[in-house]
Each structure stands twice: as C-alpha cells, then as structure tokens.
Backbone as CSV, one residue per row, in Angstrom:
resi,resn,N_x,N_y,N_z,CA_x,CA_y,CA_z,C_x,C_y,C_z
1,MET,-25.538,-50.917,92.662,-24.214,-51.087,91.821,-24.318,-51.827,90.384
2,CYS,-25.755,-52.656,90.756,-25.934,-53.380,89.303,-26.580,-52.209,88.386
3,CYS,-27.034,-51.388,88.755,-27.832,-50.456,87.820,-26.689,-49.562,87.298
4,LEU,-25.628,-49.226,88.129,-24.436,-48.272,87.747,-23.480,-49.367,86.665
5,ALA,-23.450,-50.381,87.022,-22.905,-51.380,85.782,-23.799,-51.509,84.496
6,ALA,-24.869,-51.488,84.705,-25.921,-51.493,83.453,-25.810,-50.389,82.698
7,SER,-25.782,-49.132,83.345,-25.864,-48.043,82.930,-24.434,-47.569,82.048
8,SER,-22.950,-47.662,82.812,-22.034,-47.251,82.544,-21.319,-48.135,81.565
9,ILE,-21.303,-49.422,81.715,-20.522,-50.463,80.934,-21.519,-50.933,80.111
10,GLY,-22.537,-51.245,80.353,-23.464,-52.099,79.569,-24.185,-51.344,78.392
11,LEU,-24.731,-49.993,78.828,-25.523,-49.139,77.969,-24.317,-48.509,77.110
12,CYS,-23.339,-47.549,77.772,-22.742,-46.689,77.398,-21.373,-47.282,76.485
13,THR,-21.101,-48.655,76.872,-19.999,-49.234,76.259,-20.383,-50.384,75.200
14,ASN,-21.105,-51.393,75.967,-21.335,-52.732,75.063,-22.407,-52.468,74.357
15,ALA,-23.409,-51.617,74.057,-24.686,-51.386,73.449,-24.338,-50.195,72.323
16,ILE,-23.181,-49.564,72.342,-22.903,-48.448,71.496,-22.961,-48.654,69.966
17,GLY,-22.567,-49.850,69.533,-22.198,-50.392,68.284,-23.461,-50.253,67.524
18,VAL,-24.621,-50.284,68.162,-25.968,-50.273,67.239,-26.123,-48.885,66.537
19,PHE,-25.417,-47.667,66.586,-25.277,-46.551,66.262,-24.332,-46.476,65.215
20,TYR,-23.459,-47.335,65.030,-22.284,-47.185,63.980,-22.932,-46.971,62.380
21,THR,-23.621,-47.835,62.098,-23.941,-47.724,60.718,-25.010,-46.539,60.445
22,PRO,-25.955,-46.384,61.228,-27.109,-45.178,60.879,-26.563,-43.924,61.036
23,VAL,-25.803,-43.750,62.133,-25.193,-42.288,62.100,-23.947,-42.066,61.027
24,ALA,-23.306,-43.285,60.514,-22.260,-42.887,59.846,-22.883,-42.688,58.421
25,LYS,-24.177,-43.347,58.022,-24.800,-43.248,56.603,-24.892,-41.646,56.838
26,SER,-25.716,-41.102,57.949,-26.410,-39.820,58.260,-25.190,-38.641,57.866
27,LEU,-24.066,-38.974,58.565,-23.155,-37.975,58.376,-21.962,-38.305,57.238
28,LYS,-22.451,-39.320,56.516,-22.009,-39.380,55.317,-20.242,-39.603,55.519
29,VAL,-19.998,-40.446,56.446,-18.628,-41.017,56.846,-18.366,-42.344,57.015
30,LEU,-17.239,-42.920,56.712,-17.163,-44.530,56.973,-17.519,-45.107,58.370
31,LYS,-18.053,-46.110,58.719,-18.236,-46.589,59.915,-17.207,-46.556,60.878
32,GLY,-16.170,-46.834,60.425,-14.537,-46.903,61.011,-14.625,-45.414,61.826
33,THR,-14.768,-44.357,60.936,-14.617,-43.038,61.142,-15.418,-42.671,62.378
34,PHE,-16.810,-43.041,62.156,-17.622,-42.807,63.255,-17.219,-43.478,64.625
35,ALA,-17.046,-44.771,64.583,-16.593,-45.431,65.655,-15.395,-45.043,66.382
36,MET,-14.554,-44.391,66.040,-13.721,-43.830,66.620,-14.072,-43.035,67.892
37,HIS,-15.400,-42.326,67.832,-15.841,-41.831,69.119,-16.169,-42.816,70.218
38,ALA,-16.244,-44.041,69.987,-16.293,-44.957,70.924,-14.895,-45.430,71.557
39,THR,-14.092,-45.470,70.713,-12.740,-45.560,71.177,-11.994,-44.755,71.864
40,LEU,-12.332,-43.495,71.537,-11.996,-42.342,72.051,-12.733,-42.341,73.859
41,SER,-13.665,-42.574,73.413,-14.751,-42.756,74.948,-14.315,-43.864,75.835
42,THR,-13.890,-44.809,75.309,-13.204,-45.920,76.218,-11.997,-45.672,76.820
43,LEU,-11.138,-44.666,76.087,-9.666,-44.409,76.063,-9.952,-43.290,77.470
44,ALA,-11.148,-42.599,77.400,-11.317,-41.352,78.301,-11.700,-41.935,79.540
45,THR,-12.592,-43.195,79.469,-13.040,-43.841,80.575,-11.878,-44.575,81.535
46,ALA,-10.817,-45.343,80.764,-9.677,-46.040,81.270,-8.850,-44.791,82.091
47,LEU,-8.476,-43.638,81.164,-7.667,-42.555,82.084,-8.390,-42.097,83.035
48,THR,-9.573,-41.733,83.122,-10.655,-41.485,84.297,-10.348,-42.372,85.265
49,SER,-10.767,-43.587,84.758,-10.665,-44.597,85.935,-9.405,-44.852,86.761
50,LEU,-8.245,-44.254,86.475,-7.173,-44.472,86.931,-6.808,-43.588,88.262
51,LYS,-7.648,-42.358,88.185,-7.667,-41.491,89.479,-8.806,-41.749,90.369
52,MET,-9.879,-42.303,89.973,-10.988,-42.445,90.669,-10.987,-42.958,92.076
53,SER,-9.958,-44.008,92.576,-9.958,-44.538,93.637,-9.660,-43.502,94.799
54,LYS,-8.606,-42.707,94.254,-7.982,-41.373,95.069,-9.278,-40.265,95.300
55,VAL,-10.089,-40.171,94.184,-11.014,-39.147,94.196,-12.099,-39.622,95.200
56,ILE,-12.437,-40.794,95.005,-13.698,-41.422,95.925,-13.202,-41.183,97.450
57,LYS,-12.145,-41.340,97.578,-11.768,-41.178,99.076,-11.771,-39.826,99.671
58,LYS,-11.452,-38.640,98.806,-11.336,-37.426,99.116,-12.864,-36.598,98.792
59,TYR,-13.766,-37.251,98.226,-14.941,-36.313,98.026,-16.271,-37.231,98.193
60,SER,-17.305,-36.467,98.545,-18.676,-37.438,98.350,-19.113,-37.953,97.262
61,TYR,-19.340,-39.422,97.547,-19.590,-40.112,96.580,-20.836,-39.636,95.490
62,LYS,-21.807,-39.139,96.426,-23.118,-38.746,95.545,-22.639,-37.637,94.817
63,LYS,-21.694,-36.846,94.990,-21.335,-35.701,94.260,-20.471,-36.111,92.886
64,ILE,-19.748,-37.058,93.326,-19.018,-37.899,92.279,-20.003,-38.498,91.396
65,LEU,-20.747,-39.007,91.796,-22.078,-40.024,90.981,-22.759,-39.056,90.328
66,LEU,-23.292,-37.915,90.828,-23.794,-36.766,90.106,-23.380,-36.502,88.764
67,ILE,-21.840,-36.048,89.305,-20.854,-35.494,88.055,-20.821,-36.452,87.031
68,GLY,-20.674,-37.552,87.270,-20.515,-38.603,86.226,-21.521,-38.922,85.260
69,VAL,-22.839,-38.930,85.974,-24.003,-39.530,85.398,-24.450,-37.961,84.462
70,ILE,-24.226,-36.751,84.907,-24.562,-35.816,84.163,-23.543,-35.556,82.923
71,LEU,-22.691,-35.592,83.035,-21.423,-35.929,81.863,-21.903,-37.108,80.925
72,SER,-22.168,-38.191,81.362,-22.569,-39.427,80.601,-23.917,-38.948,79.832
73,SER,-24.903,-38.985,80.777,-26.230,-38.710,80.032,-26.210,-37.458,79.220
74,GLY,-25.686,-36.354,79.665,-25.772,-34.943,78.719,-24.877,-35.330,77.434
75,ALA,-23.691,-35.858,77.709,-23.323,-35.805,76.159,-23.841,-36.809,75.309
76,THR,-24.378,-38.110,75.915,-25.233,-38.563,74.871,-26.569,-37.961,74.443
77,TRP,-26.976,-37.116,75.678,-28.099,-36.395,74.701,-27.695,-35.621,73.694
78,LEU,-26.602,-34.668,74.002,-26.176,-34.074,72.731,-25.429,-34.244,71.571
79,MET,-25.359,-35.859,71.417,-24.744,-36.724,70.320,-26.265,-36.709,69.415
80,SER,-27.201,-36.375,69.989,-28.636,-36.215,69.205,-28.704,-35.314,68.292
81,TYR,-27.913,-34.333,68.581,-28.313,-33.106,67.936,-26.635,-32.925,67.011
82,SER,-26.117,-33.727,67.161,-24.639,-33.355,66.494,-24.893,-33.837,65.058
83,THR,-24.115,-33.148,64.170,-24.057,-33.268,62.679,-22.513,-33.185,62.311
84,SER,-21.606,-33.618,63.053,-20.313,-33.383,62.818,-19.819,-34.540,63.521
85,VAL,-18.755,-35.622,62.794,-18.102,-36.482,63.527,-17.260,-35.833,64.535
86,TYR,-16.543,-34.687,64.280,-15.648,-34.263,65.399,-16.382,-33.734,66.446
87,LEU,-17.424,-33.517,66.293,-18.628,-33.307,67.849,-18.543,-34.337,68.418
88,PHE,-18.684,-35.568,67.460,-19.192,-36.823,68.275,-17.762,-37.380,68.946
89,TYR,-16.620,-37.049,68.279,-15.468,-37.168,68.991,-15.368,-36.649,70.553
90,ILE,-15.609,-35.191,70.646,-15.565,-34.460,71.879,-16.629,-35.010,72.770
91,LEU,-17.950,-35.305,72.417,-18.655,-35.991,73.216,-18.732,-37.113,73.571
92,GLY,-17.902,-37.900,72.801,-17.514,-39.229,73.191,-16.513,-39.485,74.389
93,ILE,-15.716,-38.244,74.322,-14.711,-37.933,75.307,-15.441,-37.824,76.904
94,LEU,-16.160,-36.725,76.422,-17.114,-36.324,77.517,-17.821,-37.571,78.356
95,ARG,-18.459,-38.201,77.532,-19.222,-39.295,77.936,-18.157,-40.429,78.697
96,GLY,-17.067,-40.693,77.980,-15.902,-41.499,78.680,-15.659,-41.411,80.067
97,ILE,-15.495,-39.829,80.004,-14.939,-39.335,81.442,-16.217,-39.620,82.500
98,GLY,-17.294,-39.288,82.350,-18.685,-39.455,82.943,-18.679,-41.044,83.222
99,VAL,-18.347,-41.791,82.401,-18.616,-43.171,82.819,-17.266,-43.589,83.559
100,GLY,-16.363,-43.078,83.488,-15.013,-43.403,84.260,-15.101,-42.875,85.676
101,ILE,-16.067,-41.919,85.828,-16.223,-41.511,87.288,-17.240,-42.147,87.861
102,TYR,-18.304,-42.924,87.456,-19.147,-43.667,88.047,-19.219,-45.250,87.464
103,GLY,-18.346,-45.537,86.808,-18.218,-46.855,86.260,-17.649,-48.085,87.285
104,MET,-16.765,-48.566,86.541,-16.008,-49.785,87.109,-15.153,-49.613,88.668
105,VAL,-14.318,-48.539,88.458,-13.621,-48.688,89.847,-14.396,-48.015,90.999
106,PRO,-15.635,-46.892,90.764,-16.389,-46.762,91.844,-17.015,-47.686,92.484
107,ILE,-17.599,-48.579,91.287,-18.570,-49.598,91.638,-17.757,-50.847,92.385
108,THR,-16.491,-51.076,92.090,-15.895,-52.188,92.844,-15.306,-51.682,94.133
109,VAL,-14.949,-50.213,94.368,-14.483,-49.615,95.540,-15.726,-49.752,96.671
110,VAL,-16.735,-49.247,96.172,-18.103,-49.262,96.960,-18.739,-50.898,97.419
111,ILE,-18.611,-51.763,96.653,-18.598,-52.906,97.087,-17.728,-53.617,98.016
112,THR,-16.532,-53.247,97.812,-15.610,-53.719,98.658,-15.582,-53.113,99.990
113,ASN,-16.283,-51.708,100.115,-16.565,-51.253,101.196,-17.543,-51.959,101.857
114,TRP,-18.708,-52.446,101.231,-20.085,-52.751,101.763,-19.714,-54.009,102.205
115,PHE,-18.904,-55.086,101.494,-18.924,-56.583,101.633,-17.292,-56.872,102.361
116,ASP,-17.346,-57.512,103.729,-16.221,-57.721,104.157,-15.871,-59.367,103.505
117,LYS,-16.765,-60.203,103.466,-16.781,-61.406,103.032,-17.484,-61.679,101.427
118,LYS,-17.013,-62.247,100.879,-17.863,-62.633,99.579,-17.842,-61.303,98.521
119,HIS,-16.961,-60.282,98.916,-17.069,-59.281,97.988,-16.608,-59.428,96.456
120,GLY,-16.096,-60.693,96.466,-15.836,-61.067,94.784,-17.043,-61.348,94.195
121,LEU,-17.888,-62.198,95.137,-19.093,-62.710,94.596,-19.939,-61.444,94.004
122,ALA,-20.093,-60.524,95.267,-20.988,-59.233,94.775,-20.308,-58.567,93.830
123,THR,-19.172,-58.175,93.348,-18.590,-57.709,92.582,-18.874,-58.392,91.032
124,SER,-18.877,-59.519,91.107,-18.945,-60.611,89.932,-20.472,-60.109,89.693
125,LEU,-21.486,-60.302,90.609,-22.859,-60.184,90.580,-23.273,-58.901,89.855
126,ALA,-22.704,-57.934,90.484,-23.035,-56.495,90.011,-22.401,-56.272,88.359
127,LEU,-21.135,-56.567,88.252,-20.578,-56.516,87.098,-21.367,-57.110,85.762
128,SER,-22.011,-58.223,86.337,-22.650,-59.058,85.349,-24.050,-58.313,84.616
129,PHE,-24.429,-57.380,85.270,-25.357,-56.677,84.738,-25.002,-55.591,83.842
130,SER,-23.782,-55.671,83.428,-23.116,-54.832,82.175,-23.378,-55.668,80.930
131,GLY,-23.103,-57.022,81.131,-23.383,-57.681,80.126,-24.817,-57.819,79.523
132,LEU,-25.570,-58.123,80.840,-26.848,-58.124,80.688,-27.516,-57.178,79.991
133,SER,-27.057,-55.919,80.451,-27.908,-54.735,79.935,-27.309,-54.526,78.489
134,GLY,-26.348,-54.998,78.055,-25.657,-54.935,76.808,-26.600,-55.872,75.967
135,ALA,-26.891,-56.756,76.268,-27.624,-57.740,75.655,-29.018,-57.341,75.457
136,ILE,-29.525,-56.661,76.507,-31.237,-56.282,76.573,-31.210,-54.905,75.603
137,PHE,-30.264,-54.062,75.629,-30.471,-52.792,75.204,-30.132,-52.637,73.625
138,SER,-28.968,-53.631,73.611,-28.720,-53.632,71.933,-29.863,-53.874,70.980
139,PRO,-30.602,-54.864,71.290,-31.706,-55.088,70.150,-32.857,-54.041,70.415
140,LEU,-33.109,-53.470,71.741,-34.186,-52.501,71.778,-33.678,-51.317,71.525
141,LEU,-32.288,-50.785,71.553,-31.699,-49.439,70.687,-31.877,-49.546,69.108
142,SER,-31.556,-50.750,68.775,-31.918,-51.130,67.258,-33.162,-50.822,66.625
143,SER,-34.389,-51.119,67.609,-35.436,-51.224,67.203,-36.070,-49.796,67.214
144,TRP,-35.340,-49.140,68.411,-35.775,-47.700,68.393,-35.215,-46.615,67.214
145,ILE,-33.891,-47.103,66.855,-33.535,-46.588,65.909,-34.348,-46.683,64.310
146,THR,-34.910,-47.885,64.242,-35.668,-48.274,63.150,-36.956,-47.595,63.333
147,CYS,-37.586,-47.272,64.447,-39.016,-46.651,64.599,-38.847,-45.268,64.626
148,TYR,-37.619,-44.763,65.343,-37.682,-43.317,65.869,-36.376,-42.543,64.876
149,GLY,-35.651,-43.056,64.596,-34.118,-42.719,64.232,-33.272,-42.549,65.324
150,TRP,-31.963,-42.329,64.698,-30.751,-42.216,65.813,-30.842,-41.460,66.531
151,GLN,-31.259,-39.979,66.212,-31.075,-38.887,66.990,-32.142,-38.979,68.219
152,MET,-33.454,-39.529,68.076,-34.150,-39.610,69.071,-33.902,-40.681,69.941
153,THR,-33.218,-41.953,69.504,-32.713,-42.988,70.421,-31.774,-42.603,71.307
154,TYR,-30.540,-41.661,70.747,-29.664,-41.043,71.298,-30.654,-40.593,72.911
155,ARG,-31.395,-39.796,72.731,-32.204,-39.075,73.750,-32.827,-40.072,74.604
156,PHE,-33.468,-41.189,73.889,-34.016,-42.329,74.727,-32.686,-42.853,75.632
157,MET,-31.789,-43.025,75.061,-30.390,-43.792,75.504,-29.773,-42.862,76.694
158,ALA,-29.949,-41.567,76.529,-29.675,-40.628,77.831,-30.489,-40.558,79.025
159,ILE,-31.872,-40.888,78.517,-32.893,-41.073,79.750,-32.769,-42.390,80.509
160,CYS,-32.517,-43.309,79.905,-31.975,-44.711,80.438,-30.712,-44.859,81.146
161,ILE,-29.750,-44.031,80.597,-28.641,-43.831,81.767,-28.975,-43.318,82.696
162,LEU,-29.863,-42.170,82.639,-30.224,-41.243,83.987,-31.037,-42.547,84.801
163,VAL,-32.120,-42.864,84.490,-32.972,-43.705,85.202,-32.112,-44.892,85.800
164,LEU,-31.322,-45.447,85.076,-30.644,-46.424,85.579,-29.582,-46.065,86.775
165,VAL,-29.341,-44.932,87.008,-28.322,-44.293,88.051,-29.099,-43.899,89.220
166,LEU,-30.578,-43.369,89.127,-31.313,-42.918,89.868,-31.207,-43.662,91.093
167,PRO,-31.652,-45.045,91.129,-31.453,-45.768,92.748,-30.223,-45.415,93.199
168,ALA,-29.242,-45.222,92.665,-27.689,-45.137,93.412,-27.831,-43.555,93.858
169,LEU,-28.444,-42.699,93.360,-28.348,-41.512,93.767,-29.638,-40.960,94.993
170,ILE,-30.585,-41.888,94.789,-31.687,-41.842,96.140,-31.315,-42.590,96.986
171,VAL,-30.831,-43.501,97.089,-30.364,-44.525,98.378,-29.057,-44.066,99.082
172,PRO,-29.371,-43.597,100.444,-28.122,-43.397,100.914,-26.954,-44.113,101.126
C-alpha cells in the first residue's frame, strides 16, 4: 500500500508541477493553461474515488488495480507524445481516473480489511509515502527534464508508476 500511495498520490499528483514550465514553453501556452490538466486530473480522481468502495466490493481487487495502473501509466506515457494542451487535458482526465481506481480509497479499504487494530496507524504510515515520494521524485523528475527533456521524462515517470505498483500486483 505504501508503493500504491507513492505511485498514485506522490508521483501522479504531488510531483506533477515540475512539468508546468518546460511543457508550457514547448507548447507555447501559459503555465496556468497547461496546469489545468492537473486540475482536471485531480477532479477525475475525486469523482472516481466516490464510487471505488462499492466497486472494490463487487470486483476482483487485482483486476481493478491493473485497470487503474494501465490507465495512469498509459496516459502518462502518451503525454510524452502530446503536442496539444487539449490532448493533455484528456490524458490528465484518464490519468486521474486511473489514480482514483487504485489511489486513496482503495488503499484505505484494503488497509482497513487487513488491520483490525491500529488501522489508523497503518493508513497513516502507508499514506505518508505519498509525501515522501513527492519529495524524492520532484527533484529527480526536474533533473531528468534538464538532462533528457520533458517527453522522455514522462516516459520515465510512466515506468516508475508501473514499477511502484508491481509489488501490489504480484503479492496475493
């Protein structure tokens, strides 16, 4: 669950701001215009999260997790090829839906099911990894943008999203 929090909230939400300036310059749009994709992503995450507790009870958690990570990492990968701010908006929404599928609500539901006692402590510990990963990945992504460009960094980010979720996909 720590890796899921690091991937969904930390990487896809907390560290996304490093792309604002380079992508906005490249697309020749204002930073706020480009940043709207992050707002749309967060909104999509919130709306998706509203339904996730019911969905988790109805369907296999592994399948739900797989769909979420494919959406978020796939949309992030496709952002590297985007040349339009409107395509970023669409991909941001798709990434937000993916994050909502495997982010905050599923993490807390799974932890609550695992821990009868001290599930608050377990939840806090797991979700603290979202801030930790944001703190680690923000400078790392900035460095990659400087060295490799924002397009390649989006691809690296997509791979990191997938790698962080792999333990949850593999563990029964």
